[in-house]
C-alpha positions as CSV (number, residue, x, y, z in Angstrom):
1,M,90.2,18.1,-68.3
2,I,92.9,20.8,-68.1
3,F,94.7,18.9,-65.3
4,I,94.6,15.6,-67.2
5,S,95.7,17.3,-70.5
6,I,98.7,18.9,-68.8
7,T,99.7,15.6,-67.2
8,V,99.5,13.7,-70.5
9,I,101.6,16.3,-72.4
10,Y,104.2,16.2,-69.6
11,G,104.2,12.3,-69.8
12,V,104.6,12.4,-73.6
13,V,107.5,14.9,-73.5
14,V,109.3,12.8,-70.9
15,S,108.7,9.6,-72.9
16,F,110.4,11.1,-76.0
17,L,113.5,11.6,-73.9
18,Y,113.8,7.8,-73.3
19,S,112.1,6.1,-76.3
20,T,110.5,7.4,-79.5
21,I,108.4,4.2,-79.9
22,A,107.1,4.4,-76.3
23,A,106.2,8.0,-76.8
24,S,104.3,7.3,-80.0
25,I,102.3,4.6,-78.3
26,L,101.5,6.9,-75.4
27,I,100.4,9.7,-77.9
28,A,98.0,7.3,-79.6
29,I,96.5,6.1,-76.3
30,S,96.1,9.7,-75.1
31,V,94.3,10.8,-78.3
32,V,91.9,7.8,-78.1
33,G,91.2,8.5,-74.4
34,L,90.7,12.2,-75.1
35,I,88.3,11.5,-77.9
36,Y,86.4,9.1,-75.7
37,T,86.2,11.5,-72.7
38,I,84.9,14.3,-74.9
39,V,82.2,12.1,-76.4
40,M,81.1,10.8,-72.9
41,M,80.9,14.4,-71.5
42,N,78.7,15.5,-74.4
43,E,76.4,12.6,-73.7
44,I,76.3,13.3,-70.0
45,S,75.5,17.0,-70.7
46,S,72.8,16.0,-73.1
47,D,71.2,13.6,-70.6
48,T,71.4,16.3,-67.8
49,N,69.7,18.9,-69.9
50,K,67.0,16.4,-70.9
51,Y,66.5,15.4,-67.2
52,I,66.2,19.0,-66.0
53,A,63.8,19.8,-68.8
54,D,61.7,16.8,-67.9
55,L,61.8,17.7,-64.2
56,S,60.8,21.3,-64.9
57,Y,57.8,20.0,-66.9
58,R,56.8,17.6,-64.2
59,I,57.1,20.3,-61.5
60,H,55.0,22.7,-63.6
61,R,52.4,20.0,-64.3
62,G,52.4,19.1,-60.6
63,E,51.7,22.7,-59.7
64,Q,48.8,22.9,-62.1
65,E,47.4,19.6,-60.9
66,A,47.8,20.6,-57.2
67,L,45.8,23.8,-57.8
68,L,43.1,21.7,-59.5
69,E,43.1,18.7,-57.3
70,M,44.5,19.6,-53.9
71,P,41.9,19.8,-51.0
72,I,42.6,23.5,-50.5
73,G,40.4,26.2,-52.0
74,V,42.0,29.0,-54.0
75,L,40.2,32.1,-55.1
76,V,41.7,34.8,-57.3
77,L,40.0,38.1,-57.4
78,G,40.3,41.0,-59.8
79,D,39.3,44.6,-59.8
80,N,36.1,45.5,-57.9
81,K,36.3,42.0,-56.3
82,K,35.4,40.2,-59.5
83,I,36.2,36.5,-59.5
84,E,38.9,35.7,-62.0
85,W,39.5,32.1,-61.1
86,A,38.7,29.5,-58.5
87,N,40.0,25.9,-58.3
88,P,37.6,23.0,-58.6
89,F,37.8,22.3,-54.9
90,L,36.4,25.7,-54.0
91,L,33.7,25.6,-56.7
92,N,31.9,22.9,-54.8
93,Y,31.1,25.4,-52.0
94,F,29.5,28.0,-54.3
95,Q,25.8,27.9,-54.9
96,S,26.3,28.6,-58.6
97,D,28.4,26.8,-61.3
98,S,29.1,29.9,-63.2
99,I,31.1,32.3,-61.1
100,L,33.9,33.7,-63.3
101,Q,33.9,37.5,-63.9
102,K,31.0,37.9,-61.4
103,R,31.2,40.4,-58.5
104,L,31.8,38.5,-55.2
105,G,29.3,40.8,-53.4
106,E,26.5,39.9,-55.8
107,L,27.4,36.2,-55.9
108,D,28.0,35.6,-52.2
109,P,27.7,38.6,-49.8
110,E,28.6,36.5,-46.8
111,L,32.0,35.5,-48.3
112,E,32.7,39.1,-49.3
113,K,32.2,40.3,-45.7
114,L,34.6,37.7,-44.4
115,I,37.3,38.6,-46.9
116,L,36.9,42.3,-46.3
117,K,37.1,41.7,-42.6
118,F,40.4,40.0,-42.7
119,E,42.0,41.4,-45.9
120,D,44.5,43.5,-43.9
121,S,45.6,40.6,-41.8
122,K,48.4,38.2,-42.8
123,E,47.3,35.5,-40.4
124,F,45.0,32.5,-40.9
125,H,41.5,33.0,-39.4
126,T,38.9,30.5,-38.6
127,V,35.6,31.4,-40.3
128,T,32.2,29.8,-40.9
129,W,30.9,29.8,-44.4
130,H,27.9,27.8,-45.7
131,D,27.8,25.8,-42.4
132,N,31.5,24.8,-42.9
133,K,34.5,25.8,-40.9
134,F,37.5,27.1,-42.9
135,S,40.9,28.4,-42.0
136,M,41.1,31.4,-44.3
137,L,44.2,33.4,-45.5
138,V,43.8,36.6,-47.5
139,Q,46.8,37.7,-49.6
140,R,45.8,41.2,-50.5
141,E,48.9,42.0,-52.6
142,Y,48.1,39.0,-54.9
143,N,44.3,39.3,-54.7
144,T,44.3,35.6,-53.7
145,V,42.3,33.9,-50.9
146,Y,43.1,30.4,-49.6
147,F,40.6,28.2,-47.8
148,L,41.4,25.1,-45.8
149,D,38.3,23.1,-44.8
150,I,38.6,22.2,-41.1
151,T,35.0,21.3,-40.5
152,K,35.9,17.7,-39.3
153,Y,38.5,19.1,-36.9
154,A,36.0,21.7,-35.7
155,Q,33.4,19.0,-35.1
156,L,35.9,17.0,-33.2
157,E,36.9,20.0,-31.1
158,E,33.2,20.8,-30.5
159,R,32.5,17.2,-29.5
160,Y,35.5,17.3,-27.1
161,D,34.2,20.6,-25.6
162,N,30.6,19.2,-25.3
163,E,31.7,16.0,-23.7
164,Q,33.7,17.7,-20.9
165,I,32.4,16.7,-17.4
166,T,30.4,19.1,-15.2
167,V,29.7,18.4,-11.6
168,G,26.8,19.9,-9.7
169,Q,25.4,20.2,-6.2
170,I,21.7,20.7,-5.6
171,F,20.4,21.8,-2.2
172,L,16.9,22.4,-1.0
173,D,17.3,25.7,0.7
174,N,14.6,25.6,3.4
175,Y,13.8,21.9,3.6
176,D,14.3,21.7,7.3
177,E,12.2,24.8,8.0
178,V,9.3,23.7,5.8
179,T,9.1,20.1,7.0
180,Q,9.5,20.7,10.7
181,S,5.7,21.3,11.1
182,M,4.6,18.7,8.6
183,T,3.4,15.2,9.1
184,D,5.4,12.2,8.0
185,Q,3.1,11.5,5.1
186,D,3.2,15.2,3.9
187,I,7.0,15.1,4.2
188,S,7.1,11.9,2.1
189,N,4.8,13.4,-0.5
190,L,6.8,16.6,-0.7
191,S,10.1,14.7,-1.0
192,N,8.7,12.4,-3.7
193,Y,7.4,15.3,-5.7
194,V,10.7,17.2,-5.6
195,T,12.7,14.0,-6.4
196,N,10.5,13.2,-9.3
197,E,10.7,16.7,-10.7
198,L,14.5,16.7,-10.5
199,A,14.7,13.2,-12.0
200,S,12.5,14.2,-14.9
201,W,14.5,17.4,-15.4
202,S,17.8,15.5,-15.4
203,Q,16.6,12.8,-17.8
204,K,15.3,15.4,-20.2
205,Y,18.7,16.9,-20.6
206,G,20.7,13.6,-20.3
207,M,22.2,14.3,-16.9
208,Y,22.9,11.9,-14.0
209,L,21.2,12.7,-10.7
210,K,21.8,11.0,-7.4
211,Q,20.1,11.8,-4.1
212,I,22.7,12.1,-1.3
213,D,20.4,13.3,1.6
214,D,16.9,14.5,2.1
215,D,17.8,17.9,0.9
216,H,21.0,17.3,-1.1
217,F,21.5,15.9,-4.6
218,F,24.6,15.2,-6.8
219,L,24.6,16.1,-10.5
220,L,26.9,14.8,-13.2
221,A,26.5,15.9,-16.8
222,Y,28.3,16.9,-20.1
223,V,28.9,20.5,-21.0
224,K,26.4,20.2,-23.8
225,S,23.7,19.4,-21.3
226,L,24.7,22.3,-19.2
227,T,24.5,24.6,-22.3
228,D,20.9,23.4,-23.0
229,V,19.9,23.9,-19.4
230,E,21.4,27.4,-19.3
231,S,19.4,28.2,-22.5
232,D,16.3,27.2,-20.5
233,K,17.4,29.6,-17.7
234,F,17.2,26.7,-15.2
235,N,13.4,26.7,-15.4
236,I,13.4,23.9,-12.7
237,L,13.8,26.6,-10.1
238,D,10.5,28.2,-11.1
239,V,8.7,24.8,-11.4
240,V,9.6,23.6,-7.9
241,R,9.0,27.0,-6.3
242,E,5.6,27.6,-7.9
243,S,4.4,24.0,-7.5
244,T,5.3,23.8,-3.8
245,S,3.9,27.3,-3.1
246,K,0.5,26.1,-4.3
247,Q,0.7,23.3,-1.8
248,N,1.5,25.9,0.9
249,F,4.9,24.4,1.4
250,P,7.1,26.9,-0.5
251,L,10.4,25.1,-1.3
252,T,13.3,26.6,-3.2
253,L,16.5,25.2,-4.8
254,S,20.1,26.3,-4.9
255,I,22.5,24.8,-7.4
256,G,26.2,25.1,-7.8
257,I,27.8,23.7,-11.0
258,A,31.5,23.6,-12.0
259,Y,33.1,22.6,-15.3
260,G,36.4,23.1,-17.2
261,D,38.8,20.8,-15.6
262,E,39.8,17.1,-15.9
263,D,40.4,16.7,-12.2
264,L,37.1,15.6,-10.7
265,N,38.2,16.4,-7.2
266,S,38.8,20.0,-8.2
267,L,35.4,20.1,-10.0
268,A,33.7,18.8,-6.9
269,D,35.3,21.4,-4.7
270,Q,34.4,24.2,-7.1
271,A,30.8,22.9,-7.3
272,Q,30.5,23.1,-3.6
273,S,32.0,26.6,-3.6
274,N,29.5,27.7,-6.2
275,L,26.7,26.2,-4.1
276,D,28.0,28.1,-1.1
277,L,28.0,31.3,-3.2
278,A,24.4,30.6,-4.3
279,L,23.3,30.1,-0.6
280,G,25.3,33.2,0.5
281,R,23.3,35.2,-2.0
282,G,20.0,34.1,-0.5
283,G,19.3,30.8,-2.3
284,D,16.7,30.1,-5.0
285,Q,19.4,30.5,-7.7
286,V,22.1,28.8,-9.7
287,V,25.8,29.6,-9.9
288,V,27.7,28.2,-12.8
289,K,31.4,28.8,-12.8
290,S,34.5,27.1,-14.2
291,L,37.7,26.9,-12.2
292,E,39.2,29.9,-14.0
293,G,36.2,31.7,-15.4
294,T,33.6,34.2,-14.2
295,A,30.4,33.1,-12.4
296,R,27.1,33.1,-14.2
297,F,24.0,33.6,-12.1
298,Y,20.5,32.3,-12.8
299,G,17.3,32.8,-10.7
300,G,17.5,34.8,-7.5
301,K,14.7,37.1,-8.7
302,T,12.6,36.7,-5.6
303,N,13.2,37.8,-2.1
304,P,15.1,35.2,-0.1
305,M,13.0,33.2,2.4
306,E,13.8,33.6,6.0
307,K,16.0,30.7,7.1
308,R,17.5,32.5,10.0
309,T,16.7,31.0,13.4
310,R,17.4,31.9,17.0
311,V,19.4,28.7,17.2
312,R,21.7,29.8,14.4
313,A,22.1,33.3,15.9
314,R,23.1,31.7,19.2
315,M,25.6,29.4,17.4
316,I,27.1,32.3,15.4
317,S,27.4,34.4,18.6
318,Q,29.1,31.6,20.5
319,A,31.5,30.9,17.6
320,L,32.3,34.7,17.4
321,N,33.0,34.7,21.2
322,E,35.4,31.8,20.8
323,L,37.3,33.5,18.0
324,M,37.5,36.7,20.0
325,N,38.9,34.9,23.0
326,D,41.5,33.2,20.9
327,S,42.7,36.6,19.5
328,D,44.9,39.2,21.2
329,Q,42.8,42.1,19.8
330,I,39.9,42.8,17.5
331,F,39.7,45.1,14.5
332,V,36.3,45.9,12.8
333,Q,35.7,47.9,9.6
334,G,32.8,48.6,7.4
335,H,32.7,49.7,3.7
336,T,34.0,52.8,2.1
337,R,31.9,56.0,2.7
338,P,30.2,54.2,5.6
339,D,26.5,54.7,6.3
340,M,24.7,54.4,9.7
341,D,24.3,50.6,9.3
342,S,28.0,50.2,8.7
343,L,29.3,52.3,11.6
344,G,26.4,51.2,13.9
345,A,27.5,47.5,13.3
346,C,31.1,48.5,14.1
347,L,30.0,50.0,17.4
348,G,28.0,46.8,18.2
349,I,31.0,44.6,17.5
350,R,33.2,46.8,19.7
351,R,30.7,46.4,22.6
352,I,30.6,42.5,22.1
353,A,34.4,42.4,22.2
354,Q,34.3,44.5,25.4
355,M,31.8,42.0,26.9
356,N,34.4,39.3,26.1
357,G,37.2,41.3,27.7
358,K,38.9,42.1,24.4
359,K,40.1,45.4,23.0
360,C,38.4,46.3,19.8
361,W,39.6,48.9,17.3
362,I,37.1,50.6,14.8
363,V,38.9,51.3,11.5
364,L,37.6,54.5,10.0
365,D,38.7,57.2,7.6
366,K,37.2,60.3,9.2
367,E,38.0,62.5,6.3
368,R,35.6,60.6,4.0
369,V,32.3,60.4,5.9
370,H,28.9,61.9,5.4
371,S,27.3,64.5,7.7
372,D,25.3,62.0,9.6
373,I,28.4,60.0,10.4
374,Q,30.2,63.2,11.4
375,R,27.4,63.9,13.9
376,L,27.6,60.4,15.3
377,L,31.4,60.7,15.8
378,Q,30.7,64.0,17.6
379,E,28.3,62.2,19.9
380,T,30.9,59.5,20.7
381,K,33.3,62.1,22.2
382,S,31.1,61.9,25.3
383,Y,32.2,58.2,25.6
384,P,36.1,58.2,25.7
385,E,36.2,54.4,25.5
386,I,34.5,54.6,22.1
387,S,36.2,57.6,20.7
388,D,39.6,56.3,21.7
389,S,38.9,53.1,19.9
390,I,38.3,54.7,16.5
391,I,41.6,54.7,14.6
392,T,42.8,55.3,11.1
393,P,43.8,52.5,8.6
394,S,47.5,53.3,9.0
395,E,47.2,53.0,12.8
396,A,45.4,49.7,12.5
397,Q,48.2,48.3,10.4
398,S,50.8,49.3,12.9
399,K,48.8,47.8,15.8
400,A,47.9,44.5,14.1
401,T,49.6,41.2,14.9
402,D,49.5,37.7,13.5
403,N,47.0,36.8,16.2
404,S,44.6,39.8,15.5
405,L,41.1,39.2,14.3
406,L,39.5,41.3,11.6
407,I,35.7,41.5,11.4
408,M,34.2,42.9,8.2
409,V,30.7,44.2,8.7
410,D,28.0,45.3,6.2
411,H,30.1,44.1,3.2
412,S,32.0,41.0,2.0
413,K,34.0,42.5,-0.8
414,P,37.6,43.4,0.3
415,S,37.9,45.9,-2.5
416,I,35.2,48.1,-0.9
417,S,36.5,47.9,2.6
418,I,37.5,51.1,4.5
419,S,41.0,49.8,3.9
420,E,41.9,46.9,1.7
421,D,45.5,47.1,3.0
422,V,44.1,46.4,6.5
423,Y,42.3,43.4,5.1
424,Q,45.4,42.1,3.4
425,S,47.5,42.4,6.5
426,M,45.0,40.3,8.5
427,S,43.5,38.1,5.8
428,K,44.3,34.9,7.6
429,K,41.8,35.6,10.5
430,V,38.7,37.2,9.0
431,V,35.0,37.1,10.1
432,I,32.2,38.4,7.8
433,I,28.9,39.7,9.1
434,D,26.7,41.0,6.3
435,H,23.1,41.2,5.1
436,H,23.9,41.8,1.4
437,R,23.9,38.9,-1.1
438,R,27.3,37.4,-1.5
439,G,29.2,38.3,-4.6
440,E,31.9,36.5,-6.6
441,E,34.6,38.5,-4.9
442,F,34.9,37.1,-1.5
443,P,37.7,36.6,1.1
444,E,39.6,33.3,0.8
445,N,39.0,30.9,3.7
446,P,37.2,33.2,6.3
447,M,37.1,31.8,9.8
448,L,33.4,32.6,10.2
449,V,30.7,33.8,7.8
450,Y,27.3,35.1,8.8
451,I,25.5,36.4,5.7
452,E,21.8,36.7,5.9
453,P,20.2,38.4,2.9
454,Y,16.8,38.2,4.5
455,A,17.9,40.5,7.3
456,S,17.1,44.2,7.1
457,S,20.5,45.3,8.1
458,T,23.8,44.2,9.7
459,C,22.8,46.1,12.8
460,E,19.8,43.7,13.1
461,L,22.1,40.7,13.0
462,I,24.5,42.0,15.6
463,T,21.7,43.2,17.9
464,E,20.5,39.6,18.1
465,M,23.9,38.5,19.4
466,F,23.7,40.7,22.5
467,E,21.1,38.2,23.9
468,Y,23.8,35.5,24.1
469,Q,26.5,37.6,25.7
470,S,27.6,37.6,29.3
471,H,25.3,39.8,31.4
472,E,28.0,40.4,33.9
473,E,29.6,43.0,31.7
474,E,28.2,46.5,31.1
475,P,25.3,46.4,28.6
476,I,25.1,48.4,25.4
477,N,25.0,52.1,26.1
478,K,22.7,54.9,24.7
479,V,24.9,56.1,21.8
480,E,25.6,52.5,20.6
481,A,21.9,51.6,20.8
482,T,20.9,54.8,19.0
483,A,23.4,54.3,16.2
484,M,22.3,50.7,15.6
485,L,18.6,51.6,15.6
486,T,19.4,54.4,13.2
487,G,21.2,51.9,11.0
488,I,18.1,49.7,10.9
489,F,15.8,52.7,10.3
490,V,17.9,53.9,7.4
491,D,18.3,50.5,5.7
492,T,14.6,49.7,6.0
493,Q,13.6,53.2,4.8
494,S,11.7,53.9,8.0
495,F,10.7,50.2,8.4
496,S,8.9,50.1,5.0
497,M,11.4,47.8,3.1
498,R,12.9,44.4,3.8
499,T,11.3,44.4,7.3
500,G,10.5,41.1,9.1
501,T,9.4,40.2,12.6
502,R,13.0,39.9,13.7
503,T,13.6,43.4,12.6
504,F,11.0,44.8,15.0
505,D,12.3,42.5,17.7
506,A,15.8,44.0,17.3
507,A,14.4,47.5,17.2
508,S,12.5,46.8,20.4
509,Y,15.6,45.5,22.1
510,L,17.6,48.6,21.1
511,R,14.8,50.9,22.3
512,S,14.7,49.1,25.6
513,T,18.5,49.6,26.1
514,G,18.3,53.3,25.7
515,A,18.1,54.1,22.0
516,D,16.6,57.7,21.7
517,S,14.3,58.5,18.9
518,N,15.0,62.2,19.2
519,D,18.8,61.6,19.0
520,M,18.1,59.4,16.0
521,Q,16.3,62.1,14.2
522,Q,19.1,64.5,15.0
523,L,21.7,62.1,13.5
524,M,19.6,61.8,10.3
525,K,19.1,65.5,9.8
526,E,20.5,66.9,6.5
527,N,22.3,70.1,6.1
528,V,20.9,72.7,3.7
529,D,23.4,72.1,1.0
530,N,22.7,68.3,0.9
531,Y,19.0,69.0,1.0
532,L,19.1,71.4,-2.0
533,E,21.5,69.1,-3.9
534,R,19.2,66.1,-3.4
535,N,16.2,68.1,-4.6
536,H,18.2,69.3,-7.6
537,L,19.0,65.7,-8.5
538,I,15.3,64.7,-8.2
539,S,14.4,67.6,-10.6
540,L,16.6,65.8,-13.3
541,V,14.4,62.7,-13.2
542,E,13.3,61.0,-16.5
543,F,11.0,58.0,-16.8
544,F,11.4,54.9,-19.1
545,H,9.9,51.4,-19.5
546,D,6.7,52.8,-17.8
547,D,7.8,51.7,-14.3
548,M,11.4,53.0,-14.1
549,A,12.9,56.3,-13.2
550,L,16.4,57.6,-13.9
551,I,18.4,60.6,-12.7
552,T,21.5,61.5,-14.6
553,G,23.9,64.0,-13.0
554,E,26.0,66.6,-14.8
555,E,29.3,65.6,-16.4
556,D,31.2,68.4,-14.7
557,K,29.8,68.2,-11.2
558,N,30.6,65.9,-8.3
559,Y,27.9,64.5,-6.0
560,D,28.1,62.9,-2.6
561,S,27.3,59.2,-2.9
562,V,24.9,59.3,0.1
563,T,23.0,62.3,-1.2
564,A,22.7,60.5,-4.6
565,A,21.4,57.3,-2.9
566,Q,18.9,59.3,-0.9
567,A,17.6,60.9,-4.1
568,C,17.3,57.5,-5.6
569,D,15.3,56.3,-2.6
570,S,13.0,59.3,-2.9
571,L,12.0,58.3,-6.5
572,L,10.4,55.1,-5.2
573,T,7.7,57.2,-3.4
574,M,6.4,58.4,-6.8
575,S,3.4,56.7,-8.2
576,G,4.1,54.1,-10.8
577,V,7.9,53.8,-10.1
578,D,9.0,50.2,-9.3
579,A,12.7,50.8,-9.8
580,S,14.9,53.9,-9.7
581,F,18.5,54.6,-10.8
582,I,20.9,57.5,-10.4
583,I,24.1,58.1,-12.2
584,T,26.5,60.7,-10.9
585,K,30.2,61.6,-10.9
586,R,32.0,61.1,-7.6
587,S,34.8,63.1,-6.1
588,D,37.2,60.3,-6.8
589,G,36.6,60.5,-10.5
590,K,34.5,57.4,-10.7
591,I,31.0,57.3,-12.0
592,G,28.7,56.0,-9.3
593,V,25.4,54.2,-10.0
594,S,22.8,53.5,-7.3
595,A,19.7,51.4,-7.9
596,R,16.6,50.9,-5.8
597,S,13.5,48.8,-6.2
598,T,10.2,48.1,-4.5
599,G,10.9,44.4,-4.9
600,N,9.1,43.8,-8.2
601,I,12.3,44.3,-10.2
602,N,15.6,42.7,-9.3
603,V,18.1,45.6,-9.5
604,Q,20.9,43.4,-8.0
605,I,21.1,41.5,-11.3
606,I,21.4,44.8,-13.2
607,M,24.1,46.1,-11.0
608,E,26.0,42.8,-11.1
609,R,26.1,42.9,-14.9
610,M,27.7,46.3,-14.6
611,G,30.3,45.0,-12.1
612,G,28.6,45.8,-8.8
613,G,26.1,44.1,-6.5
614,G,23.7,44.5,-3.6
615,H,20.2,43.3,-2.8
616,L,17.2,42.4,-4.9
617,S,15.8,45.9,-4.0
618,S,19.1,47.8,-3.6
619,G,22.3,47.8,-5.5
620,A,25.2,50.0,-6.7
621,T,28.4,50.0,-8.7
622,Q,31.2,52.3,-9.6
623,L,32.9,52.5,-13.0
624,E,36.2,54.0,-14.0
625,D,37.4,55.7,-17.2
626,K,33.8,56.4,-18.4
627,T,31.6,59.5,-18.7
628,V,28.1,59.9,-17.2
629,A,26.6,59.6,-20.7
630,E,28.5,56.4,-21.5
631,V,27.4,54.8,-18.2
632,K,23.8,55.9,-18.9
633,E,23.9,54.1,-22.3
634,M,25.5,51.1,-20.6
635,L,22.8,51.0,-18.0
636,L,19.9,51.2,-20.5
637,E,21.5,48.5,-22.7
638,T,21.9,46.2,-19.7
639,I,18.3,46.6,-18.7
640,D,17.1,46.0,-22.3
641,H,19.4,42.9,-22.5
642,I,18.0,41.5,-19.3
643,D,14.4,42.2,-20.4
644,D,15.0,40.4,-23.8
645,N,16.3,37.3,-22.0
646,E,13.4,37.1,-19.5
């Protein structure tokens, strides 16, 4: 307006210089135009104010209608959690129509707990309220809570999760052994029974079952079916075992199930791996594991049936000989803080390697051994070929080559090896010989695995291999035979636990090759300090669950792990004790737990829940950053939890 006004005035002044009439006409036109412009601007201003006022009204009305009509719940709370206001959408979820000025805790305690739980958070949280799923946001500074009903989306997500595919492999553990002495008719009846039971079981839970071989089935199911079967603890294991036992043909199942991936090939491979894990743990159990998750175990509560045969021992022995012949040198190591079975097995492997013309090194940390191992090492000094073969982990790493073979004895978990670094340096060529049940931690792609949970000891397994070695070489000597027999003697608790006919056969062979019972007793002798320490631990025993005993060591005192294990063994000789446990602080700062059982209670499951493993009748674990009292509470809670789920 200012610019136009100045321009018009300038034009009028210039016009007067040339013509008065023209200037007068221009003044008249300018006045009319100015009046028109002012009138129009007033109208535009008036319309704009009216539009803004109308828009403000509509926005305010929209806000009110949104609070009342939008599908999001709004709850406004006052002092002491009294309800000041709730929009109609949220009112539908309350049990009462009258909620204003009522305390939330009295009206709906469940909702109050949810709000109190998340009132300090500024994030949305998924909660369940009155069988509905909500995404809830608590704005504490405004005393306002927002609820977005996501029940439909949660149902879709649940349906998606439930309809994921699971792949399973079912194997009849001892089918060949059971049927080899049966008539064709009995074999047919047994096969029909098992097939019918499995078919009925799969149909009950909506699963697809296909028989691949006489002793092998393929299983396809949804995750929902798997959840239902897990809730039933895979009762099919007990049904088949008990029914076939009554027919004097005891048959057991092993099942491996995988889920959690869209690639069926990956699921099939994982299912087979889970089945191998179940078989490696002795069979008669189920392993359920996703590709990235943790394995869940079911069954395995009974002693594994003997499936080891002379034929398999011969095949394993021949395969081991071939691997040795293809390697430039052999390294053998047991577990940390080795016992007589571990070192005896190492001596046996060294002798087998020598029979095959190969140099074998025994990896051992001499600074961390018990008194019985120290005495055995002293005995080996009379045999230079043995004593010179015992080297430290650092020496082993310097000697190892790409063509060296590592044999892990009496364990299958790399983390408890004498040296995990030695394992890592030779992880491409690994052989495992063990008598403990296989755990989830296991070497990747071992060249040969010989795990027999039924065997009394690793020394028993290795002793059987001597029968299939070349007799041209020097046979096992006295100290090796004595060490291996001592290993069997200790692991069987004087031939009273986990002892089969093959155990006595192995012991007889070792005795015939020079094992000396007097030397064996000398190796097992305790020094006075260990004896007194063991008796002190036994004096701390307390009993619970009527058939269990527990020793809890002092918080400020370290105990030798072997002494603690011996004290735990001693408790089983007490009347009425079916399982014993001991918790002590170790010299490395960890809290060690040892568990023993007569066989009526599966202590392996208990130890696995606490991060360890072992046998049905023998197990252990070590825990970091915990006190003895905390581990005791953890152990008791684990036992109670397992009992509640039985």
